[in-house]
N, C-alpha and C positions, 0 to 999 in steps of 0.2 A: 789182499788184505781179506778177513775176515768180515762176511758178513750178514751181518743179523738178521735173523726168520722172524718172521711175521706168523703168529702166533694168530690165529681167529678161531674166536669160540661164539660156535652160535649157540642160542637159546631160546628155544620153540614154544612161550606159554601159550596154551589155547584154553581162552576164556567161556567157557560154557555157556549159552545164552547172549552172546553177541561181545565176546571179548576179544581183544588185540596179541596176535602173535608176533614178537618182534626180535629180529637176527641182530647182535651186536657184534661188531668189529677192533677186534685191537690191532693196533699197525706198529710198527718203528716209524720216528720222527725221520728216517731217512727213504723211508718207500712211499713216496707221492704217487705212483704208480699206483700201488698196493693199495694204499689209503681208500684211493678213489672204490675198487673196486671193492674194498668192503663196505664202502656208503652204499655204494650200487645195490650191493646184495642185501645189504640195508632194509632199503627201499624196499625192493623185490619180496621181500619177507612180510613186508607191515599188511595183516591181512585180517579186517573183520570179518567176521561170521554174524549174521540174523539170523533166529528162526522164526520164521516166515509163518510156521503151522502153528507155532504153539499162540501167537497173535490173534489167526483167523480161528484156533481152534475154540479161544473163548468170547469171543464175538459170536463164533454161532452158537454157543451154550448160552451166552447171555440173551441172546433172539429168541432161541428158547423156550427159554425160562418169562419170557416179558411174553411172550406169545401164549404160552399156558397159563400164565397168572390173569392175562387178557382172557382166554375162553372160562375159567373160574370162575370171574367176576360177570360173564355175561351171563354164564349159567343162572349165579346167584339174584343176579339181576330178572334174570325174566320170570325166575320161578317165582319170584317177591310182587312180581306185575300180576301174574297169573293164577298165585295162589296156589303153586302147584309144590307144594312140602312136602316131605315123607313125612312129616310129623303134624297129626292136626292140629287145628286150636285146643279141640278138648283136652288132646294128650298131652300139650304142651303146658296148659292150664294145670292137669294133676300132678305134673311134674313138678312145675311151681311152688302150689301148694304143700307139696312135699315138703320142700325146699325150707319153704318159709310158710309155717301156718297164719293164716289170715285172709286177708280181703283183697282181692284182686280188682286193679279200679281201672291199668288199661293193662292190653295185650293185642301185640300189632308185632305182623312178621316182615322184617327188614332183614338189610345186608349190613353187613361189620366186616370189613374187607371185599375178601372173596366167598365168606361164608355166609350163607343165610342161618339168620335166627329169628328165634319170639325173644319178644322186650317185652319185659312185664313189671308193675306199677304196680308194689303189694305194700300193705297197711299189717304188718303183719301184729302176733297176739302182742309183740313187746312194744308197741304203741310207736312204732317205728317204720319209717318209710323204707322199702326197699327196693334195690336197682336190680334184678334177674332177668339173666340170657340163659336159653333153651337152645342147646345145636337142633334145627329144623330137621338135618336130616338124620340122628340118632336119637335124640330125645338127653340129650346128656347137658348135667350144668354147665354151663359154661362161665358166669359169674352171680356172685349174690354181695351186692355191694351194700351196707345204710347209707342213705342217701338225708345224710344233713341238712344238705341246700333245700331240700322240697319242702313247699310249704302250703301245702292243702288242708281246705276242710275237711277233718276227722268226720266228722259229726255229716258229709254226705254219703257214707258207705251204707248208713242208718236207715239212710232214705230210700234206699233200693232192698228190695227182699231179691231180687234173681242178682245170682253170681253171673260169672265171665263166659262160663261154660255155656250156663242155660243159655243166655243170648248170643250165643255163639251158635246153640242147635237153632234156636228158634230163626236166626236172619240167613240159614244153610236152607231151612224147609221153604222160606218165604223166597229167596234166589235162586234156588235149585242151584246153588254154585258155590264157592269154597269162600269161605268169611279169613278175611286179610287183617283185619283190627276190630276189637272193642273196646268204647270207654266209656265210664262212667262222666258225664253230665255234673258238674261242679258248680253251674253258675246259674245265678238269678234263680227263676218259677219255674226253671227247667229241671232245676236241682234231682237229681236221681236217675234221670232219664239215661236209657243204653245208648248212645252211637254204633253203627257199625259199618261194614267195608266188605263189600263183597265181588267175586268176578266170576260170571256164569260163564259156562262151556264155550257160549258162541263169543267169550270176551267182553261182553258187555260189563261195566262197572257198574256197583247198586249202590246207594248211599240209603242210610234207613234208620229210623231214629225209633228206640222203643219205650212202652213204659214199662219201669221198672219194677213194678210191683207184678203188674200180670205177663206182661211180656208182648202186648198189646204193638201190634206195627202202627205206629201214629203217623209215619213221613217213611214214602219208599218213592225216591229217584234215579233215574238208572242212563248212562250218558253213556257214547260207545268209547271203547279203549284206545289207547294211540297208535296201538301196531293195525289197526283196523282204517 
């Protein structure tokens, strides 16, 4: 009696990055033992591969990026607190007015994400309020946006004879420090006066009020910085 031949076809499919390799067995109906052997071969051939290196590599990269962002943000925050900007208030003011000719009513050192910037409110010669950001490291203009929601009294600009750069210079001379903000007071009887914040080399913070016409210091108080 002729015996049917068992034909076993084994196909290995390796899926890169976590696939399954499977062997398929084809047996005759009367070859019970051979069928069991094919089934066992199939079981032994089931292989799952996992690329552990890629997973750990991605995690390390992500952690590295996060650490980099934290470091950059930390440097920017510290520079904001100490006034340690590569671009001075005077230079920032000149960059702002070159971009938008007009009158600066506020100029403040701040952080935008992990970047240190000078933020300015400007009443342009077009009689519109502009929000201008200057990179405090390179001096480049990062943003110039007309702010239709800003609703300040435009007459306040006429009450002040000194501009932001002049006020910043006087505040620096008074405190022997780095000026971090100047703003024009537009409220009540003090309209037209300037307020300024500065940090000296010892870390003391200074708050000043200056006459908008003469630049005379009307009020000056200090307090120790948070780091100390």
